[in-house]
N, C-alpha and C positions, 0 to 999 in steps of 0.2 A: 466437493466443490460445487455441486449442482445447486445447493442452497444459496450460494453466493449470488446467483443470478437474480435473486429476489431481495437480497439484503446487502449487496455489494456497495462499498464506498470506494472512492478512488482518491489518490493523492499524487502530487508531483514532488519529486525529490529536489530540494533546493540547497542541500548541504550533505556531503558524503565524507567529510574530512576524516572521520574516525573509522569509516567502513568503505574504503574505495573499491575493495574486491566484491562487496555485497550489494552496493547501491550505485546506480548511475545517475549523475546529475541530469535533471530535466526529464527523466523518464517517469511515466505513469505507472503507479503500483496499486495493487489491490490491498485494501485495508480491511482486516477482519475485525469483527466486533469483539472488544475485550474491555469492559468497563473498568476492571481493576487496573489494567495497564494505563488507561486514560487518566485515572485518578493519580497515578504515579508520574504523569507527564510523558508517557510513551504511547506508541501506536504499534499494533501487531500487523506487520507488513509481510506480504509474500514477496520475497526478494529474488535475487538472481539464481539462487539455488532451487527456486520453486518450493521452498519451505517457508513457514512463517516464523518470524523472530520479532522481538521487541526492539524498537529503535526510538530515539528521542522524537517526540512529536514536533518539535521545532525544526526538524530536518525536512519537514513536509508541509505542503499546503493542500488541504482537502479541496477537491474540485468536483463539479457536476459535469457529467458527460452525456451527450445524446445517446439514446439506446443503441443505435448501430455501433457506436464507438465502444460502449460498455460491452456489448456482445463480442466485439473483436478482441478486446483486452482479455476478457474472461476465457476466450477460446484457447489462449496460449498458456493459461495458468494450470 
């Protein structure tokens, strides 16, 4: 996960209807780079299990965070 500190993207969950145990509404998640997933309309998200899985991209909004917030989010992943 150390490489994420340099390439991390973040997203807020805006829909968890099919994954209520894995995703929390309005929570910030780490998005891992996966171009194949994006082409298929998915994002690779580090979810509540602290593992990465594919979820529909339209369940999230990509956001930019100040570095101090990024570091805080990455510290718990």
